[in-house]
Backbone as CSV, one residue per row, in Angstrom:
resi,resn,N_x,N_y,N_z,CA_x,CA_y,CA_z,C_x,C_y,C_z
1,UNK,100.663,169.909,87.910,99.485,170.724,86.913,99.849,170.841,85.792
2,UNK,98.974,169.866,84.740,99.245,170.314,83.366,98.645,171.544,83.116
3,UNK,99.190,172.884,82.577,98.100,173.899,82.378,98.075,173.303,80.581
4,UNK,96.205,173.155,80.790,94.897,172.481,79.879,94.943,173.356,78.724
5,UNK,94.173,172.907,77.769,94.353,173.923,76.762,92.880,173.984,76.704
6,UNK,92.194,175.893,76.887,90.611,176.006,77.031,89.972,175.421,75.211
7,UNK,88.826,175.260,75.539,88.077,174.810,74.610,87.375,175.844,74.125
8,UNK,88.617,176.676,73.209,88.192,178.224,72.429,88.845,178.184,71.084
9,UNK,88.446,178.545,70.186,89.122,179.148,68.483,90.324,179.864,68.816
10,UNK,91.357,179.184,68.307,92.384,179.502,67.899,93.291,180.066,66.892
11,UNK,93.947,181.096,66.379,94.660,181.333,65.485,96.112,180.242,64.893
12,UNK,96.047,179.886,63.770,97.353,178.782,63.962,98.299,179.367,63.169
13,UNK,98.489,180.793,62.157,99.115,180.969,61.050,100.144,181.241,62.269
14,UNK,101.119,181.042,61.354,102.936,181.732,62.317,102.417,182.758,62.320
15,UNK,101.563,184.084,61.800,101.696,185.686,61.603,100.968,185.774,63.057
16,UNK,100.093,185.183,63.509,99.646,185.224,65.120,100.209,184.389,66.002
17,UNK,101.795,183.622,65.647,102.352,183.360,66.967,103.058,184.277,68.282
18,UNK,102.808,184.106,69.342,103.583,185.100,69.977,104.572,185.424,69.829
19,UNK,105.237,186.201,70.235,107.111,186.106,70.454,107.173,186.810,71.926
20,UNK,108.444,186.510,71.970,109.280,186.552,73.137,108.672,188.000,73.991
21,UNK,108.699,189.180,73.396,108.370,190.491,73.407,107.177,190.400,73.747
22,UNK,105.894,189.716,73.159,104.589,190.147,73.585,104.507,189.233,74.948
23,UNK,104.982,188.561,75.077,104.638,187.575,76.142,105.525,188.567,77.447
24,UNK,106.488,189.079,77.463,107.239,189.951,78.143,106.758,190.752,78.378
25,UNK,105.616,191.963,77.575,104.109,192.798,77.596,103.239,192.049,78.378
26,UNK,102.945,191.207,78.181,101.769,190.514,78.843,101.928,190.703,80.361
27,UNK,103.206,190.033,80.638,103.918,190.167,81.878,103.799,191.205,82.791
28,UNK,104.373,192.231,81.834,104.460,193.573,82.466,102.678,194.193,82.555
29,UNK,102.095,193.646,81.600,100.740,194.736,81.720,99.793,193.734,82.428
30,UNK,100.007,192.640,82.999,98.961,191.861,83.908,97.835,191.291,82.821
31,UNK,98.087,191.145,81.640,97.235,190.553,80.725,97.317,189.092,81.130
32,UNK,98.375,188.184,81.497,98.055,187.157,81.647,96.970,186.972,83.110
33,UNK,96.375,185.812,83.240,95.948,185.633,84.184,95.451,184.283,84.964
34,UNK,95.036,184.007,85.932,95.122,182.442,86.386,93.754,182.560,86.867
35,UNK,93.394,181.325,86.765,91.811,180.380,86.766,92.192,179.463,88.064
36,UNK,91.136,179.100,88.414,91.378,177.915,88.950,90.145,176.855,89.012
37,UNK,90.425,175.482,89.074,89.827,174.240,88.665,89.634,173.175,90.164
38,UNK,88.746,173.113,90.496,88.514,172.200,91.813,89.013,171.050,91.577
39,UNK,89.155,170.923,93.084,89.539,168.917,93.092,88.875,168.551,94.153
40,UNK,88.400,167.380,94.234,87.179,166.900,94.984,88.078,165.141,95.786
41,UNK,87.476,165.534,97.020,87.385,164.052,97.430,86.378,163.379,96.904
42,UNK,86.792,162.154,96.389,85.763,161.117,95.575,84.731,160.672,96.563
43,UNK,85.403,160.053,97.476,84.188,159.690,98.605,83.016,160.595,98.693
44,UNK,83.050,161.742,99.442,82.864,162.474,99.441,82.081,163.619,98.594
45,UNK,82.352,164.123,97.758,82.386,164.962,96.973,82.583,166.512,97.396
46,UNK,83.224,166.204,98.293,83.823,168.058,98.878,85.005,168.593,98.242
47,UNK,84.726,169.592,98.194,86.065,170.297,98.054,87.476,170.194,98.695
48,UNK,88.556,169.662,98.095,89.680,169.415,98.992,91.037,170.443,98.258
49,UNK,90.377,170.918,97.307,91.818,171.825,96.707,91.336,172.250,95.243
50,UNK,92.367,173.162,94.413,92.106,173.258,93.158,93.515,173.482,92.351
51,UNK,93.296,173.611,91.523,94.543,173.567,90.480,94.423,175.130,89.954
52,UNK,95.804,175.720,89.915,96.202,176.755,89.229,96.101,177.072,87.590
53,UNK,95.505,177.448,86.595,95.980,177.107,85.328,96.139,178.769,84.847
54,UNK,96.892,178.888,84.069,97.442,180.345,83.600,96.895,180.204,82.249
55,UNK,96.689,181.356,81.933,95.383,181.522,80.322,95.900,183.304,80.296
56,UNK,95.799,183.030,78.790,96.762,184.642,78.377,95.281,184.764,77.432
57,UNK,94.786,185.886,77.546,94.250,186.770,75.605,94.733,187.976,75.609
58,UNK,95.121,187.965,74.411,95.841,189.012,73.848,95.156,189.709,73.086
59,UNK,95.097,191.472,72.882,94.596,192.413,72.163,94.629,191.741,70.765
60,UNK,96.059,191.566,70.255,96.258,191.764,69.130,96.137,190.204,68.405
61,UNK,96.424,189.029,69.231,96.716,187.395,69.063,95.457,187.082,69.615
62,UNK,94.640,187.224,70.456,93.151,186.642,71.029,93.721,185.407,71.577
63,UNK,93.367,184.939,72.337,92.910,183.709,72.734,94.773,182.925,73.048
64,UNK,95.285,182.917,73.486,96.997,182.398,73.138,96.782,180.353,74.083
65,UNK,96.981,179.720,73.810,96.348,178.273,74.276,98.099,178.089,75.174
66,UNK,97.831,177.243,76.411,98.892,176.764,77.232,100.249,176.458,76.314
67,UNK,99.732,175.541,75.483,100.844,175.029,74.549,101.542,175.610,73.844
68,UNK,100.871,176.819,73.547,101.824,177.773,72.960,102.565,178.873,73.888
69,UNK,102.121,179.147,75.016,102.980,179.988,75.674,104.069,179.536,76.719
70,UNK,103.849,178.237,77.064,104.321,177.908,78.702,105.812,177.050,77.701
71,UNK,106.100,176.533,76.137,107.063,176.723,75.635,107.794,178.038,75.311
72,UNK,106.880,178.962,74.988,107.836,180.600,74.952,108.305,180.883,75.738
73,UNK,107.672,180.698,77.217,108.596,181.382,78.185,109.754,180.352,78.646
74,UNK,109.397,179.273,78.654,110.546,178.098,78.715,111.945,179.008,77.968
75,UNK,111.800,178.924,76.768,112.498,179.209,75.509,113.093,180.502,76.295
76,UNK,112.322,181.653,76.257,112.983,182.737,76.580,113.438,182.996,77.959
77,UNK,113.251,182.668,78.569,114.276,182.523,80.022,112.537,183.142,81.178
78,UNK,111.652,183.582,80.398,110.305,184.282,81.069,109.235,183.239,82.035
79,UNK,109.754,181.891,82.337,109.088,180.875,82.838,108.664,181.221,84.404
80,UNK,110.255,181.476,85.044,110.341,181.976,86.099,109.647,183.247,86.906
81,UNK,109.478,183.909,85.754,108.358,185.303,86.336,107.287,184.683,86.407
82,UNK,106.804,184.307,85.104,105.090,183.237,84.879,104.634,182.750,86.042
83,UNK,105.578,181.812,86.521,105.222,180.935,87.453,105.268,181.655,88.632
84,UNK,105.980,182.247,88.828,106.143,182.858,90.802,104.875,184.096,90.722
85,UNK,104.749,184.472,89.441,103.328,185.389,88.875,101.826,184.533,89.786
86,UNK,102.145,183.438,89.408,100.898,182.335,89.104,100.578,181.554,90.813
87,UNK,102.156,181.615,91.318,102.363,180.975,92.712,101.797,182.231,93.456
88,UNK,102.418,183.441,93.079,101.595,184.369,94.534,100.344,184.548,94.079
89,UNK,99.622,184.676,93.193,98.201,184.787,92.946,97.849,183.369,94.005
90,UNK,98.007,182.452,93.095,97.417,181.280,93.687,96.727,181.327,95.620
91,UNK,98.554,181.435,95.895,98.552,181.800,97.594,97.647,182.535,98.466
92,UNK,97.446,183.672,97.637,96.652,184.694,97.798,94.924,184.045,97.898
93,UNK,94.714,183.161,97.014,93.121,182.654,97.157,93.239,181.135,97.651
94,UNK,93.807,180.727,98.004,93.925,179.371,99.108,93.773,180.103,100.221
95,UNK,94.438,181.147,100.759,94.060,181.725,102.251,92.438,182.110,102.500
96,UNK,92.081,182.425,100.832,90.662,183.027,101.398,89.832,181.025,101.205
97,UNK,90.148,180.593,100.455,89.491,178.838,100.230,89.610,178.785,101.562
98,UNK,90.462,178.443,102.196,90.719,177.642,103.282,89.611,178.657,104.683
99,UNK,89.212,179.177,104.333,88.292,180.244,105.554,87.050,179.510,105.081
100,UNK,86.601,178.904,103.692,85.442,177.831,103.720,85.799,176.585,103.901
101,UNK,87.157,176.160,103.588,87.357,174.617,103.539,88.813,174.434,103.957
102,UNK,88.421,174.197,104.712,89.963,174.492,106.143,90.697,173.261,105.335
103,UNK,91.979,173.193,104.913,93.042,172.448,104.806,92.844,172.400,103.230
104,UNK,92.273,172.806,102.717,92.179,172.433,101.462,93.701,173.060,100.980
105,UNK,94.011,172.627,99.601,95.500,172.919,98.964,95.449,173.414,97.673
106,UNK,96.046,173.966,96.480,96.795,174.813,95.545,97.567,174.014,95.046
107,UNK,97.121,173.541,93.578,98.167,173.246,92.858,98.965,174.057,91.858
108,UNK,100.032,174.020,91.358,100.622,175.245,90.718,101.979,174.161,89.962
109,UNK,101.575,174.263,88.584,102.978,173.542,88.050,104.121,174.276,87.937
110,UNK,104.821,173.635,88.179,106.462,174.247,87.853,106.918,173.459,86.665
111,UNK,107.416,173.771,85.688,108.266,173.346,84.607,109.633,172.650,84.769
112,UNK,109.904,171.586,84.426,111.342,171.052,84.487,112.156,172.214,84.551
113,UNK,112.278,172.954,83.437,113.167,174.241,83.419,113.396,174.364,84.366
114,UNK,112.554,174.838,85.596,112.619,175.518,86.943,113.398,174.847,88.010
115,UNK,113.057,173.037,87.722,114.086,172.640,88.844,115.236,172.246,88.626
116,UNK,116.015,173.360,87.570,117.072,173.113,87.583,118.128,174.562,88.449
117,UNK,117.047,175.190,88.892,117.586,176.341,89.791,117.709,175.617,91.275
118,UNK,118.817,175.774,91.692,118.904,175.466,93.379,118.300,176.325,94.442
119,UNK,118.098,178.199,93.550,117.567,179.131,94.859,115.926,178.855,94.137
120,UNK,115.364,178.152,93.545,114.134,177.702,93.428,113.412,178.101,95.236
121,UNK,113.968,176.871,95.982,112.945,176.475,97.109,113.181,177.870,97.810
122,UNK,113.903,178.514,98.241,113.943,179.644,98.475,113.328,180.636,98.361
123,UNK,112.778,181.035,97.225,111.932,182.183,96.240,110.944,181.581,97.205
124,UNK,110.457,180.099,96.868,109.126,179.573,97.350,109.094,179.420,98.932
125,UNK,109.617,179.781,99.746,109.780,179.994,101.065,109.458,181.298,101.200
126,UNK,109.987,182.065,100.452,109.791,183.688,100.829,108.204,184.208,100.292
127,UNK,108.020,183.537,99.339,106.425,183.680,98.795,105.615,183.378,100.047
128,UNK,105.694,182.194,100.708,105.334,181.901,101.759,105.092,182.363,103.013
129,UNK,105.809,182.821,103.451,106.052,183.375,104.630,105.562,184.758,104.403
130,UNK,105.701,185.134,103.600,104.940,186.373,102.756,103.914,186.582,103.131
131,UNK,103.333,185.533,102.483,101.614,185.271,102.644,101.089,184.750,104.144
132,UNK,102.120,184.563,104.655,101.908,183.907,106.126,100.994,182.603,106.063
133,UNK,101.207,181.484,105.087,100.365,180.218,105.110,101.871,179.042,105.102
134,UNK,101.037,178.229,106.043,101.652,176.973,106.107,101.907,176.560,105.171
135,UNK,103.203,176.009,104.829,103.669,175.058,103.254,102.732,173.888,103.035
136,UNK,101.886,173.105,104.001,101.164,172.334,103.313,100.244,172.933,102.583
137,UNK,99.816,173.891,102.482,98.675,174.541,101.620,98.972,174.688,100.009
138,UNK,100.829,174.093,99.692,100.981,174.227,98.300,101.389,172.614,97.778
139,UNK,100.755,172.453,96.333,101.123,171.896,95.892,102.390,172.033,94.740
140,UNK,103.273,171.384,94.899,103.752,171.593,93.125,103.905,170.436,92.095
141,UNK,103.274,170.698,91.121,103.066,169.913,90.331,104.456,169.861,89.121
142,UNK,104.633,168.797,88.543,105.877,168.488,87.778,105.258,167.407,86.980
143,UNK,104.905,167.707,85.623,104.823,167.431,84.426,105.553,165.787,83.983
144,UNK,105.050,164.749,83.990,106.026,163.290,83.678,105.747,163.530,81.819
145,UNK,105.479,164.726,81.034,105.231,164.280,80.051,106.549,165.312,79.160
146,UNK,107.120,165.648,80.247,108.427,166.354,79.741,109.390,166.022,80.006
147,UNK,110.933,166.037,79.443,112.029,165.342,80.720,112.573,166.605,81.554
148,UNK,113.611,166.208,82.314,114.417,167.240,83.370,115.578,167.570,82.729
149,UNK,115.644,169.046,82.879,117.200,169.209,82.620,118.108,168.195,82.888
150,UNK,118.063,168.830,84.391,118.982,167.771,84.817,118.489,166.868,85.890
151,UNK,118.487,165.421,86.246,117.432,164.810,86.855,117.636,165.093,88.776
152,UNK,118.867,164.784,88.600,119.590,164.659,89.803,119.669,166.050,90.616
153,UNK,119.332,166.670,89.439,119.003,168.258,90.336,117.602,168.758,90.425
154,UNK,116.668,168.121,89.918,115.747,168.651,90.331,115.180,167.561,91.301
155,UNK,115.679,166.463,91.514,115.540,165.529,92.630,116.053,166.601,94.274
156,UNK,116.850,166.976,94.069,117.459,167.883,95.228,116.513,169.080,95.311
157,UNK,116.162,169.645,94.542,115.168,170.703,94.587,113.885,170.232,94.775
158,UNK,113.361,168.987,93.928,112.347,168.872,94.720,112.170,168.275,96.798
159,UNK,113.065,167.392,96.963,113.565,167.282,98.134,113.527,168.631,98.944
160,UNK,114.177,169.601,98.899,114.520,170.973,98.966,112.886,171.615,99.620
161,UNK,112.071,171.483,98.598,110.698,171.944,98.598,109.972,171.075,99.904
162,UNK,110.096,170.098,99.267,109.526,168.783,99.916,110.149,168.762,101.768
163,UNK,111.085,169.586,101.966,111.510,169.516,103.004,110.649,170.731,103.951
164,UNK,110.237,171.416,103.176,109.938,172.275,103.900,108.319,171.966,104.136
165,UNK,107.834,171.011,103.957,106.247,170.858,103.969,105.288,170.981,103.095
166,UNK,106.234,171.348,101.478,105.318,171.401,100.328,105.126,169.947,99.672
167,UNK,103.544,170.022,99.330,102.987,168.660,98.279,104.009,168.657,97.259
168,UNK,104.311,167.306,96.496,105.288,167.372,95.469,104.114,166.502,94.352
169,UNK,103.761,166.699,93.481,102.883,165.601,92.928,103.511,165.542,91.309
170,UNK,103.247,164.183,90.937,103.785,164.167,89.508,102.337,164.126,88.618
171,UNK,102.244,164.989,87.571,101.561,165.200,86.867,101.433,164.253,85.462
172,UNK,100.523,163.989,84.779,100.350,163.476,83.809,100.706,162.285,83.800
173,UNK,100.678,161.178,84.650,101.313,160.225,84.938,100.929,159.023,83.813
174,UNK,101.972,158.342,83.311,101.781,157.383,82.274,101.778,158.051,80.660
175,UNK,102.134,159.148,80.547,102.044,159.226,78.997,103.517,160.293,78.798
176,UNK,104.800,160.279,79.631,106.122,160.952,79.517,107.137,159.663,79.761
177,UNK,107.743,160.299,80.252,109.301,160.051,80.815,110.121,159.709,81.508
178,UNK,110.641,158.179,81.767,111.215,157.765,82.899,109.690,157.404,84.043
179,UNK,109.277,157.142,83.820,107.821,157.159,85.077,108.219,156.721,86.478
180,UNK,108.657,155.409,86.184,109.130,154.483,87.822,109.931,155.156,88.004
181,UNK,111.331,155.149,87.761,112.322,155.831,88.139,112.409,157.203,88.865
182,UNK,111.323,157.873,88.146,111.205,159.453,88.835,110.476,158.959,89.981
183,UNK,109.644,158.140,89.707,108.520,157.689,91.367,109.739,157.540,92.137
184,UNK,110.463,156.410,92.227,111.238,155.635,92.989,112.620,156.583,93.616
185,UNK,113.497,157.948,92.647,113.823,158.765,93.102,113.491,160.014,93.819
186,UNK,112.117,160.709,93.047,111.776,161.642,93.426,111.077,161.356,94.759
187,UNK,111.230,162.926,95.674,109.907,162.523,96.842,108.508,163.231,96.568
188,UNK,107.936,162.438,95.930,106.497,162.949,95.550,105.297,162.031,96.581
189,UNK,104.717,163.283,96.632,103.703,162.729,97.456,102.299,162.310,96.862
190,UNK,102.150,162.748,95.745,100.760,162.727,94.550,101.069,162.200,93.740
191,UNK,100.426,161.420,92.871,100.411,160.622,91.563,99.166,161.473,90.878
192,UNK,99.258,161.970,89.698,97.943,162.221,89.195,97.729,161.454,88.008
193,UNK,96.708,160.478,87.341,96.551,159.904,86.180,96.111,160.601,85.363
194,UNK,96.749,160.578,84.200,96.356,161.343,82.923,95.233,160.944,82.267
195,UNK,94.272,162.082,81.865,92.739,162.229,82.040,92.821,161.207,80.338
196,UNK,93.806,161.177,79.784,93.785,160.197,78.353,93.141,158.727,78.900
197,UNK,94.004,158.642,80.048,93.313,157.276,80.696,91.910,157.215,81.672
198,UNK,91.440,158.338,82.206,90.378,158.311,83.006,89.573,158.188,82.103
199,UNK,89.588,158.889,81.045,88.224,159.613,80.218,87.565,158.587,79.622
200,UNK,88.133,157.243,79.528,87.993,155.930,78.580,87.888,154.900,80.115
201,UNK,88.023,155.153,80.819,88.499,153.929,82.075,86.810,153.099,81.699
202,UNK,85.714,153.758,82.072,84.346,153.368,82.102,84.148,151.991,81.094
203,UNK,84.636,152.683,79.863,83.763,152.065,78.252,85.033,151.318,77.891
204,UNK,86.521,151.410,77.862,87.427,150.617,77.602,88.026,149.516,78.441
205,UNK,88.059,148.441,78.833,88.028,147.237,79.702,89.870,147.760,79.774
206,UNK,89.995,147.704,78.935,92.094,148.263,79.296,92.465,149.261,79.974
207,UNK,91.309,150.124,79.678,91.637,151.542,80.075,91.099,151.618,81.591
208,UNK,90.044,150.979,81.921,89.913,150.925,83.378,90.570,149.802,84.110
209,UNK,91.525,148.593,83.482,92.195,148.126,84.471,93.609,148.718,84.402
210,UNK,94.171,149.373,83.487,95.098,150.540,83.864,95.032,151.635,84.499
211,UNK,94.087,152.021,84.636,93.674,153.006,85.909,93.735,152.314,87.285
212,UNK,92.862,151.374,87.612,93.193,150.577,88.810,93.937,149.852,89.071
213,UNK,94.959,150.009,88.146,96.483,149.401,88.682,97.162,150.648,88.789
214,UNK,97.237,151.283,88.253,97.808,152.815,88.693,97.766,153.061,90.136
215,UNK,96.393,153.136,90.334,95.815,153.448,91.723,96.379,152.593,92.849
216,UNK,96.347,151.828,92.433,96.943,150.324,93.640,98.403,150.833,93.553
217,UNK,99.302,151.201,92.378,100.571,151.296,92.350,100.695,152.803,92.953
218,UNK,100.208,153.438,92.931,100.227,155.051,93.732,100.130,154.970,95.529
219,UNK,99.154,154.239,95.838,99.069,154.016,97.131,99.440,153.213,98.109
220,UNK,100.300,151.812,97.070,101.430,151.245,97.772,102.744,151.901,97.749
221,UNK,102.826,152.854,96.909,103.881,153.723,97.417,103.735,154.711,98.161
222,UNK,102.418,154.949,99.151,102.105,155.523,100.130,101.648,157.249,99.270
223,UNK,101.710,157.073,97.934,101.073,158.701,97.681,99.718,159.017,96.907
224,UNK,99.263,160.266,97.828,97.607,160.433,97.125,97.734,160.194,95.835
225,UNK,96.266,159.421,95.174,95.994,159.434,93.597,95.239,160.105,93.403
226,UNK,95.240,161.319,92.306,94.247,162.095,91.816,93.889,161.927,90.489
227,UNK,92.731,161.352,89.752,92.612,160.648,88.790,92.106,162.700,88.030
228,UNK,91.922,162.705,86.816,91.997,163.775,85.744,91.541,163.629,84.853
229,UNK,90.378,164.671,84.529,89.361,164.202,83.294,88.370,163.275,83.509
230,UNK,87.641,163.419,84.326,86.464,162.781,85.020,85.118,163.696,84.567
231,UNK,84.476,163.356,83.722,83.239,163.872,83.235,82.109,163.264,83.344
232,UNK,82.039,161.906,83.814,80.321,161.220,83.261,80.582,160.759,85.278
233,UNK,79.241,160.124,85.314,79.246,159.859,86.720,79.846,158.155,86.601
234,UNK,79.809,157.940,85.338,80.117,156.194,84.936,82.051,155.727,85.734
235,UNK,82.334,157.110,85.194,83.780,157.157,85.539,84.254,157.409,86.846
236,UNK,83.673,158.487,87.609,83.394,158.629,88.942,83.321,157.351,90.003
237,UNK,81.861,156.332,88.860,81.761,155.782,90.272,82.827,154.512,89.923
238,UNK,83.553,154.067,88.903,84.626,153.776,89.211,85.696,153.903,89.512
239,UNK,85.988,154.847,89.712,87.330,155.439,90.619,87.170,155.100,92.252
240,UNK,85.944,155.575,92.148,85.484,155.703,93.426,85.901,154.032,94.353
241,UNK,84.968,153.391,93.328,85.130,151.872,93.798,86.344,151.025,93.922
242,UNK,87.237,152.163,92.743,88.655,151.664,93.301,89.722,152.226,94.016
243,UNK,89.111,152.971,94.878,89.397,153.383,95.908,90.329,154.589,95.376
244,UNK,90.366,155.077,94.239,91.063,156.585,93.964,90.652,157.665,95.124
245,UNK,91.663,158.434,95.272,91.824,159.062,96.515,90.808,160.587,96.210
246,UNK,90.692,161.241,94.958,90.263,162.539,94.826,90.288,162.399,93.148
247,UNK,89.655,163.496,92.603,89.879,163.546,90.961,89.219,165.098,90.593
248,UNK,89.296,165.493,89.750,88.870,166.848,88.800,88.673,165.995,87.513
249,UNK,87.839,167.593,86.926,87.195,167.104,85.358,86.127,167.737,85.376
250,UNK,85.711,168.246,84.187,84.381,169.118,84.123,83.233,168.332,84.911
251,UNK,83.169,167.119,85.463,81.984,166.334,86.468,81.828,167.964,87.436
252,UNK,83.300,168.432,87.506,83.033,168.999,89.160,83.241,170.618,88.605
253,UNK,83.261,171.297,87.053,83.223,172.252,87.003,84.735,172.829,85.996
254,UNK,84.485,173.661,85.399,85.944,174.115,84.886,86.333,175.105,85.047
255,UNK,87.623,175.058,84.736,88.594,176.613,85.254,87.717,177.437,85.634
256,UNK,88.073,178.772,86.544,86.960,179.937,86.931,87.819,181.353,87.492
257,UNK,87.733,181.915,87.197,88.421,183.150,87.838,88.273,182.860,89.647
258,UNK,88.682,183.732,90.442,88.985,183.307,91.646,87.523,183.789,92.308
259,UNK,86.938,185.058,91.940,85.209,185.100,92.976,84.552,184.554,92.440
260,UNK,84.227,183.574,91.223,83.568,182.436,90.722,83.665,181.487,91.621
261,UNK,84.824,181.183,91.890,85.416,179.788,92.359,84.770,179.624,93.594
262,UNK,85.220,180.883,94.688,84.943,181.474,95.664,83.120,181.367,95.734
263,UNK,82.520,181.665,95.208,81.140,181.942,95.417,80.480,180.445,95.264
264,UNK,80.991,179.805,94.188,80.523,178.331,93.727,80.724,177.587,94.979
265,UNK,81.609,177.477,95.249,82.449,176.736,96.559,81.868,177.524,97.799
266,UNK,80.987,177.762,98.248,81.073,178.712,99.209,80.622,177.472,100.378
267,UNK,79.725,176.116,99.785,79.427,175.133,100.435,80.309,174.300,100.922
268,UNK,80.233,173.192,102.054,80.945,172.653,102.259,81.344,171.213,100.966
269,UNK,80.248,170.689,100.224,80.065,169.683,99.733,80.014,170.096,98.186
270,UNK,79.925,169.093,96.983,79.689,169.794,95.269,78.677,170.317,95.212
271,UNK,79.021,171.684,94.808,78.019,173.328,94.686,77.265,172.738,93.155
272,UNK,75.953,173.427,93.513,74.883,173.281,92.568,75.450,173.506,91.065
273,UNK,75.457,172.713,90.209,75.826,172.865,88.814,77.161,172.805,87.728
274,UNK,77.748,172.137,89.183,79.141,171.452,89.091,79.430,170.549,88.097
275,UNK,78.246,170.064,87.300,77.874,168.529,87.125,78.183,168.285,85.883
276,UNK,78.138,167.166,85.226,78.648,166.585,84.164,77.958,167.386,82.828
277,UNK,79.093,167.426,81.792,79.027,168.395,80.594,79.323,169.626,80.945
278,UNK,79.855,170.295,81.625,79.970,171.650,81.498,81.474,171.611,81.241
279,UNK,82.159,172.923,80.222,82.807,172.407,79.590,83.929,173.157,80.426
280,UNK,85.358,172.527,79.906,86.020,172.895,81.245,87.899,172.037,80.569
281,UNK,88.560,171.694,81.545,90.274,171.656,81.398,90.361,170.499,81.161
282,UNK,89.792,169.321,82.028,90.201,168.220,82.434,89.319,167.175,82.164
């Protein structure tokens, strides 16, 4: 899961930069919230999953974008508390979602920093057991755009999560570090094509060829392929014809609070009003 930026005005002066104390207070006070963006089967338009996205609006700082507070959480040692909070809320949401959409999953981003902790799989297992939820409902997303602290240990931690039945996704594929070696060395079940390629796939021939080749590569490795950043019918059609498994983006809806998502996707197929041009994250 890439924790993408909301399209809102932000304050960029150093005076408005959050501190570790600000973030700790936000975590303790419940100022951080989780929103969810739909993920659909491209063949049918049916909802098959959601991606959890952390959001922070501070009384003093205003909207703090994820590309500011996630690195801060990593540097300050708060990333574990933040992620496990998002995970706990996400598991509660997917339980409710599965009553309407059996088999739906929730994807939660795990920082490479967390994958250096050999105790992480036990923590995740505990939260799943506490929720009474089958591990197959969870997909752990790891962004390819950032390096692992220790790739060998990260592979072991992911393998332990995978052994529980949890899905593992490589996010932002094509934008970062050790793309092909990571696909070979780590137990991924899903590959997410970065929005920077997907958004141009219908207009730029090179981008279209790259997206099609990535779909073939992922599926040849036995991975489910998800395209991020789908905004238009033309891109959706290209991906469907190329055999891409799933997609998310403006075309299907922006990130939204739990209640709004459950209301909008109360039926089996694409909800009314979740069309192109809607503001969103992917």
